[in-house]
C-alpha positions in Angstrom: 116.5 55.6 109.4 114.6 53.7 112.1 111.8 54.4 114.5 111.4 52.8 118.1 108.2 50.9 118.4 105.9 51.3 121.3 107.5 48.4 123.0 110.9 49.9 122.7 112.1 47.6 119.8 113.8 49.3 116.8 111.6 49.1 113.6 113.1 50.0 110.3 111.1 52.4 108.1 110.1 51.1 104.6 110.3 53.7 101.9 107.0 54.2 100.1 105.2 52.5 102.9 106.3 54.5 105.8 107.4 57.6 104.0 108.2 59.0 100.6 110.5 61.7 99.4 108.9 64.8 98.1 111.5 67.4 96.6 114.0 66.0 99.1 111.8 66.1 102.2 110.8 63.0 104.0 107.0 62.7 104.2 105.4 60.3 106.4 102.4 58.2 105.3 99.2 57.4 107.4 100.7 53.9 107.9 103.6 55.3 109.6 101.4 57.5 111.9 99.1 54.7 112.7 102.1 52.5 113.6 103.4 55.4 115.8 100.0 55.4 117.6 99.4 59.2 118.4 99.2 62.6 116.8 102.1 64.9 117.3 99.9 68.0 116.6 102.4 69.3 113.9 100.0 69.4 110.9 101.6 66.3 109.2 100.2 66.0 105.5 98.9 62.3 106.0 97.9 62.4 109.6 95.0 59.9 110.2 94.2 61.7 113.5 93.6 65.1 112.0 89.9 65.9 111.7 90.3 69.1 109.5 91.0 68.3 105.7 94.3 69.9 104.4 94.4 71.9 101.2 97.1 71.3 98.7 98.5 74.6 99.6 99.3 74.0 103.1 103.0 74.6 103.9 102.9 71.9 106.8 105.4 69.2 106.0 106.4 66.0 107.7 110.1 66.7 108.2 112.4 68.4 110.6 112.4 71.7 108.6 110.7 74.3 110.5 108.0 76.3 108.8 108.6 80.0 108.4 
């Protein structure tokens, strides 16, 4: 999997640095979010832009799966 950088170049994602797998779901790290450069307002688990702390019981995930 790859992500487009801010200048349009393709930057490969590095497992355990940009993301990790949690029960088969891809969870993006704070490093990934900082490289991306903005908050998507989707409640990502490791969002460095989020001011409110998340509890361990939050159902928000960093994958393409929609919450129910």
